[in-house]
C-alpha positions as CSV (number, residue, x, y, z in Angstrom):
1,M,78.8,53.8,94.1
2,G,79.8,57.5,94.1
3,S,82.1,59.3,96.4
4,R,81.4,59.2,100.1
5,Y,80.4,62.8,100.0
6,D,77.8,62.1,97.3
7,D,76.6,59.1,99.2
8,I,76.1,61.2,102.3
9,V,74.2,63.9,100.4
10,E,71.9,61.2,98.9
11,F,71.4,59.6,102.3
12,M,70.5,62.9,104.0
13,N,68.1,63.9,101.3
14,A,66.4,60.5,101.3
15,Y,66.3,60.6,105.2
16,A,64.5,63.9,105.2
17,R,61.9,62.6,102.6
18,A,61.4,59.3,104.5
19,Y,61.0,61.0,107.9
20,S,58.6,63.6,106.4
21,E,56.4,61.1,104.5
22,E,56.6,57.8,106.4
23,G,58.6,58.2,109.6
24,Q,55.7,59.5,111.7
25,V,53.1,57.0,110.7
26,A,52.7,53.8,112.7
27,E,52.2,51.6,109.7
28,T,55.4,52.8,107.9
29,H,57.7,54.2,110.5
30,S,59.9,51.1,110.5
31,I,61.4,52.4,107.2
32,M,63.4,54.7,109.5
33,N,65.5,51.7,110.5
34,K,67.4,52.3,107.2
35,Y,68.5,55.7,108.6
36,Y,68.8,55.4,112.4
37,A,71.2,53.2,114.3
38,P,69.8,51.3,117.3
39,E,71.9,53.5,119.7
40,L,70.4,56.7,118.3
41,S,70.2,59.7,120.6
42,F,68.8,63.2,120.2
43,D,70.2,66.0,122.3
44,D,70.9,63.6,125.2
45,I,67.2,63.6,125.9
46,V,66.1,60.8,123.6
47,T,68.5,57.9,124.3
48,S,67.4,55.1,121.9
49,R,65.8,54.6,118.5
50,D,62.7,53.0,120.1
51,Q,62.2,56.1,122.3
52,W,62.6,58.3,119.3
53,Y,60.0,56.3,117.4
54,K,57.5,56.6,120.3
55,T,58.1,60.4,120.3
56,C,57.5,60.6,116.5
57,L,54.3,58.6,116.8
58,S,53.0,60.6,119.8
59,H,51.7,63.6,117.7
60,S,49.4,61.9,115.3
61,H,47.5,65.2,114.6
62,V,50.7,66.9,113.3
63,Q,53.1,65.9,110.5
64,D,56.6,67.2,110.5
65,K,58.0,68.0,107.1
66,L,61.7,68.6,106.8
67,T,63.3,70.4,103.9
68,V,67.1,70.3,103.5
69,E,68.3,73.8,102.7
70,H,72.1,73.2,103.0
71,L,74.5,70.5,104.2
72,F,78.0,70.8,105.6
73,I,79.7,67.4,105.4
74,D,82.8,66.1,107.2
75,E,83.6,62.9,105.4
76,K,86.4,61.8,107.7
77,Q,84.5,62.3,111.0
78,L,81.2,61.2,109.4
79,E,79.4,64.4,110.6
80,V,76.8,66.4,108.8
81,G,75.5,69.8,109.6
82,A,72.1,70.4,108.1
83,L,70.2,73.7,107.8
84,L,66.6,72.5,107.7
85,T,63.2,74.1,107.4
86,A,60.8,72.2,109.5
87,R,57.1,72.6,109.0
88,A,54.4,71.4,111.4
89,I,51.4,70.5,109.3
90,Q,48.0,69.8,110.7
91,R,47.1,66.4,109.2
92,A,43.4,66.9,109.0
93,T,43.5,70.1,107.0
94,G,47.0,70.3,105.5
95,K,47.4,73.7,107.2
96,V,51.0,74.8,108.1
97,L,50.8,75.5,111.8
98,L,54.5,76.6,112.1
99,E,57.6,76.9,110.0
100,I,60.9,77.1,111.8
101,K,64.5,77.0,110.8
102,M,66.8,74.6,112.5
103,N,70.4,73.5,112.4
104,T,71.1,69.9,113.2
105,L,74.5,68.2,113.7
106,Y,74.2,64.6,112.8
107,N,76.9,62.0,113.8
108,L,76.9,59.0,111.4
109,R,78.6,55.6,111.4
110,L,78.8,53.0,108.7
111,D,77.0,49.7,109.4
112,E,78.3,46.3,108.5
113,N,77.2,46.8,104.9
114,G,79.0,50.2,104.6
115,E,75.7,52.1,104.8
116,P,75.5,55.3,106.9
117,K,73.3,55.4,110.0
118,I,72.5,58.3,112.2
119,T,73.8,57.7,115.7
120,K,73.3,61.2,117.3
121,A,71.5,64.4,116.4
122,R,71.9,67.7,118.1
123,V,69.2,70.2,117.2
124,F,69.5,74.0,117.4
125,L,66.2,75.8,116.7
126,E,65.7,79.3,115.5
127,T,65.8,81.6,118.4
128,N,62.5,83.4,117.9
129,P,60.7,83.0,121.3
130,H,57.2,83.3,119.7
131,K,58.0,80.4,117.4
132,A,59.4,78.4,120.3
133,A,56.2,79.0,122.3
134,K,54.1,78.0,119.3
135,L,56.2,74.8,118.8
136,C,55.6,73.8,122.5
137,Q,51.9,74.5,122.1
138,I,51.6,72.4,119.0
139,Y,53.4,69.4,120.6
140,G,52.0,69.8,124.1
141,M,55.3,70.7,125.8
142,E,56.1,73.2,128.5
143,F,57.7,76.5,127.5
144,E,59.5,78.7,129.9
145,S,60.8,82.0,128.6
146,S,63.9,83.3,130.2
147,A,63.1,86.8,129.0
148,D,61.4,88.6,131.9
């Protein structure tokens, strides 16, 4: 076992790969239990791991692909700041529908085996309003621009 820092880097890179490749497919999404704690929350909107899984599986026509660009790790507080590139890819064609940068603050805890688990994620998206509108269109969400 390496240092806690190295373990967290390995965990976060493996998490991004697993989410991108298997975490959004009904037959394989349970692999994400390795990364998410049962009490997982996202931005205080998603309040459980099960709710997050339903969200991930609700857009079967689009696959999210996360690429880790940079990590900021606080070993003592078990927090990770991640600069990510997220790509929304149309499953049928492989076409990239949208590429957007995001910063995510992840809170971790160690489970009973000393393995990290994500307990909370706070996502901060690139502020380009055109990309935000496109994101909402792809995932069928409402978008309200405050720029009038």
